N, C-alpha and C positions, 0 to 999 in steps of 0.2 A: 317611643316617640320617633317620628320620622326624621330623616336627615335632610340636609340641604340638597344632596344629590338626588334623593327621592323626589323632592319638590321640583328640582330642575328637570328630571326625567318626565314627570307628568306635564309640567308647563310647556315643555317642548312640543307637546301635541296640541296645545291651545294656540290658535293663530293670534298674532299681535300686529297691530298697525305699526308701520315703520316711519319714524320722523327723524329729522336732524334738529337738535337743539343747538342754537348758536348764541354766543355771548360776546359782548364788546366792552372792554374796560379800558378806557383811554387809548383806544387804538389797538390794544392787545386782544386779538380775536381768536376764538376757538369754536369748534363745533364737535358734536359727538352724536353718533347714531343712538337713538333710544327707541325702545318698544314698550315703555312703561307709561306713556301719556294716557291720562284719563280725564274725562269730564267729571267734575265733582259737584257743581252746583250751577243752576241756571239763573238764580236770583239771590245773590249777585252771580254773574258769570265767573266761575272758578275752574281752574284746571290743576292737575297734580302731575308731577313727574318725579321719578325716583332715579337718583344718580349715585353710583358707587363712590364711596369715600376715597377710593384709590384711583378714580378716574382723573386723567390729566386736566380736565376742565373743572373739577370739583370746586377748588378754591376760587376760581374766576366766577363761577355761578354764584357762589356764596357772597363774594365781594361786590358783584355787579348789582345784585338786587333786582335785576331785570334780565329777561332772555326772550328769544324768538324761537318759534317752532315752525319748521317747514314740513308739512305732511307730504311724504313722498308719493309720487305717482308710480304706476306699475313699471314704467320704463326707466326708473332711476335707481335700479339695483347697484350699478357701478358706484354711485354716490354714497349709498348706504354702506357698501363695503369700504370705500375710501375713508369715511369718517369713523367707521368702527376700527380701522387699522391703527389709528393714533399716530398719523404722520407728525413730524416735528412742526411747530408753529410757523417756521420760515417757509415751508412748502405746503402748509395745510390747505390753503385756498387757491393755490396756483391752478389755473385752467378750469376752475369750477364756475359755472355760470351763476352769478349772484346779482342781486340788486340791494340797494340800501333799504332797510326797514327802519321803523321808528326807534328801535332799541338795539338791533344787531343785524348782520347780513341775513338775507333770505335767499333760499335756493330757487332759481328760476325754474319754471315748468312744473312746479309742484301741484298737488291736489288743492292745497290751501296753506294759509299762513296765519299764525297767531303771535301777537306781541303781548307779553305778560310782565307783570311786576310781582315779585315775590311778596307774599303776605305772611307766610309762616314757614318754618323748617321743623320737621319732625324726625328725630332720630329713629331709624328703622334698621337696627343691626349694623350690617356692613354698608348700608345705604342711608341716604337722607331723602325723605319725601319733601319736595318743595311744593307748597300750595301757593298758587299765584292768581291774582286778579287778571282777567282778560282785558287788555287795553284796546285791542283792535283785532278784527278777523277779516280775512279776505279770501275769496275763492280763487283758485288758480285754473289753468287751462286743462290740466289732466282730469280725465273722467274715470280712471281706474286707480285703485289704491295698491300700494305695495304692502304685503304682509309677510311675516316671518313665522315659519312653522317647521319643526323637525330639522333645524339647522340649515334651512334653505329659504330663499325668497320666492314669493308667488304673487301673481297679479290677480286681483279680484275686481 
Protein backbone atom coordinates (compact mmCIF):
# COMPACT_ATOMS: atom_id res chain seq x y z
CA UNK A 1 0.00 0.00 0.00
CA UNK A 2 1.23 3.50 -0.79
CA UNK A 3 1.90 6.07 1.90
CA UNK A 4 0.58 9.59 2.35
CA UNK A 5 4.00 10.89 1.34
CA UNK A 6 3.81 8.85 -1.89
CA UNK A 7 0.47 10.47 -2.67
CA UNK A 8 1.74 13.94 -1.76
CA UNK A 9 4.77 13.46 -4.02
CA UNK A 10 2.62 12.59 -7.02
CA UNK A 11 -0.07 15.20 -6.39
CA UNK A 12 2.58 17.94 -6.21
CA UNK A 13 3.00 17.39 -9.96
CA UNK A 14 -0.71 17.88 -10.64
CA UNK A 15 -1.70 21.57 -10.99
CA UNK A 16 -4.42 22.78 -8.63
CA UNK A 17 -6.39 26.01 -8.81
CA UNK A 18 -5.85 28.28 -5.81
CA UNK A 19 -8.72 29.84 -3.88
CA UNK A 20 -9.32 31.48 -0.55
CA UNK A 21 -12.18 30.08 1.48
CA UNK A 22 -13.60 32.66 3.87
CA UNK A 23 -16.06 32.27 6.69
CA UNK A 24 -17.85 34.71 8.99
CA UNK A 25 -19.51 33.59 12.22
CA UNK A 26 -20.99 36.54 14.10
CA UNK A 27 -18.13 38.79 13.00
CA UNK A 28 -15.44 36.18 13.68
CA UNK A 29 -13.80 35.99 10.26
CA UNK A 30 -11.20 33.59 8.97
CA UNK A 31 -9.79 32.70 5.61
CA UNK A 32 -7.62 29.87 4.37
CA UNK A 33 -5.89 29.11 1.09
CA UNK A 34 -7.28 25.96 -0.51
CA UNK A 35 -6.44 24.01 -3.63
CA UNK A 36 -9.07 21.32 -3.17
CA UNK A 37 -12.09 23.12 -4.65
CA UNK A 38 -14.08 20.95 -7.07
CA UNK A 39 -17.28 21.28 -9.02
CA UNK A 40 -19.41 18.28 -8.05
CA UNK A 41 -22.76 18.79 -9.80
CA UNK A 42 -24.45 21.19 -12.20
CA UNK A 43 -28.03 20.19 -11.34
CA UNK A 44 -28.19 21.21 -8.59
CA UNK A 45 -25.02 23.33 -8.57
CA UNK A 46 -22.74 21.80 -5.94
CA UNK A 47 -19.12 22.32 -5.00
CA UNK A 48 -16.81 20.43 -2.69
CA UNK A 49 -13.84 21.57 -0.65
CA UNK A 50 -11.59 19.57 1.63
CA UNK A 51 -10.39 21.16 4.88
CA UNK A 52 -7.85 19.63 7.24
CA UNK A 53 -9.24 18.90 10.68
CA UNK A 54 -6.25 20.69 12.23
CA UNK A 55 -6.78 23.88 10.19
CA UNK A 56 -7.40 26.99 12.28
CA UNK A 57 -10.67 27.70 10.43
CA UNK A 58 -12.01 24.13 10.58
CA UNK A 59 -14.46 24.58 13.46
CA UNK A 60 -15.60 27.95 12.11
CA UNK A 61 -16.42 26.39 8.74
CA UNK A 62 -18.34 23.60 10.46
CA UNK A 63 -20.20 26.00 12.72
CA UNK A 64 -21.03 28.61 10.08
CA UNK A 65 -22.70 26.25 7.65
CA UNK A 66 -21.85 28.76 4.91
CA UNK A 67 -18.66 29.98 3.28
CA UNK A 68 -17.38 32.02 0.37
CA UNK A 69 -14.72 31.16 -2.17
CA UNK A 70 -12.52 33.69 -3.96
CA UNK A 71 -10.88 32.04 -6.99
CA UNK A 72 -7.53 33.80 -7.13
CA UNK A 73 -6.15 35.55 -10.18
CA UNK A 74 -2.61 35.10 -11.43
CA UNK A 75 -1.37 38.28 -9.71
CA UNK A 76 -2.65 37.28 -6.24
CA UNK A 77 0.13 34.95 -5.13
CA UNK A 78 0.91 37.20 -2.16
CA UNK A 79 -2.64 36.67 -0.85
CA UNK A 80 -2.42 32.91 -1.37
CA UNK A 81 0.76 32.87 0.70
CA UNK A 82 -0.72 35.15 3.37
CA UNK A 83 -3.80 33.00 3.96
CA UNK A 84 -1.74 29.81 3.86
CA UNK A 85 0.54 31.20 6.59
CA UNK A 86 -2.19 31.19 9.23
CA UNK A 87 -1.84 34.70 10.63
CA UNK A 88 -3.64 35.29 13.95
CA UNK A 89 -7.26 36.45 13.51
CA UNK A 90 -6.52 39.95 14.80
CA UNK A 91 -4.27 40.70 11.79
CA UNK A 92 -5.67 38.14 9.37
CA UNK A 93 -7.48 40.61 7.09
CA UNK A 94 -5.39 43.77 7.69
CA UNK A 95 -4.46 45.40 4.40
CA UNK A 96 -6.30 42.78 2.34
CA UNK A 97 -8.57 44.31 -0.31
CA UNK A 98 -12.00 42.79 0.33
CA UNK A 99 -15.66 43.49 -0.18
CA UNK A 100 -18.68 42.11 1.62
CA UNK A 101 -20.16 38.97 0.13
CA UNK A 102 -23.52 37.48 0.95
CA UNK A 103 -22.01 35.07 3.51
CA UNK A 104 -18.36 36.10 4.10
CA UNK A 105 -15.69 38.53 2.88
CA UNK A 106 -14.58 38.25 -0.75
CA UNK A 107 -11.08 39.02 -2.04
CA UNK A 108 -11.12 41.93 -4.52
CA UNK A 109 -9.58 41.42 -7.95
CA UNK A 110 -10.19 37.66 -8.07
CA UNK A 111 -11.08 35.55 -11.09
CA UNK A 112 -14.48 34.94 -9.54
CA UNK A 113 -16.46 34.33 -6.38
CA UNK A 114 -18.82 31.68 -5.03
CA UNK A 115 -21.16 31.92 -2.05
CA UNK A 116 -22.07 28.48 -0.73
CA UNK A 117 -24.12 26.77 1.95
CA UNK A 118 -22.93 23.48 3.41
CA UNK A 119 -25.18 20.57 2.47
CA UNK A 120 -23.11 17.70 3.88
CA UNK A 121 -19.84 16.87 5.62
CA UNK A 122 -17.96 13.67 4.84
CA UNK A 123 -15.15 12.34 7.00
CA UNK A 124 -12.08 11.85 4.84
CA UNK A 125 -9.23 10.75 7.10
CA UNK A 126 -7.40 13.82 8.42
CA UNK A 127 -9.71 16.08 6.36
CA UNK A 128 -13.44 16.69 5.98
CA UNK A 129 -15.03 17.07 2.57
CA UNK A 130 -17.63 19.83 2.72
CA UNK A 131 -20.28 19.53 0.00
CA UNK A 132 -22.10 22.80 -0.55
CA UNK A 133 -24.98 24.24 -2.53
CA UNK A 134 -23.91 27.18 -4.69
CA UNK A 135 -25.94 30.24 -3.67
CA UNK A 136 -24.32 32.78 -5.98
CA UNK A 137 -21.57 33.03 -8.59
CA UNK A 138 -19.88 36.16 -9.88
CA UNK A 139 -17.08 36.64 -12.38
CA UNK A 140 -14.22 38.93 -11.38
CA UNK A 141 -11.84 41.15 -13.32
CA UNK A 142 -8.87 38.76 -13.43
CA UNK A 143 -8.48 36.85 -16.69
CA UNK A 144 -5.69 34.49 -15.61
CA UNK A 145 -5.86 31.91 -12.84
CA UNK A 146 -3.38 31.16 -10.09
CA UNK A 147 -2.39 27.48 -9.85
CA UNK A 148 -0.13 25.55 -7.50
CA UNK A 149 2.30 22.89 -8.76
CA UNK A 150 5.54 21.48 -7.30
CA UNK A 151 5.35 23.78 -4.25
CA UNK A 152 5.23 26.97 -6.36
CA UNK A 153 2.55 29.24 -7.77
CA UNK A 154 2.06 29.72 -11.51
CA UNK A 155 -0.16 31.87 -13.73
CA UNK A 156 -2.25 30.30 -16.46
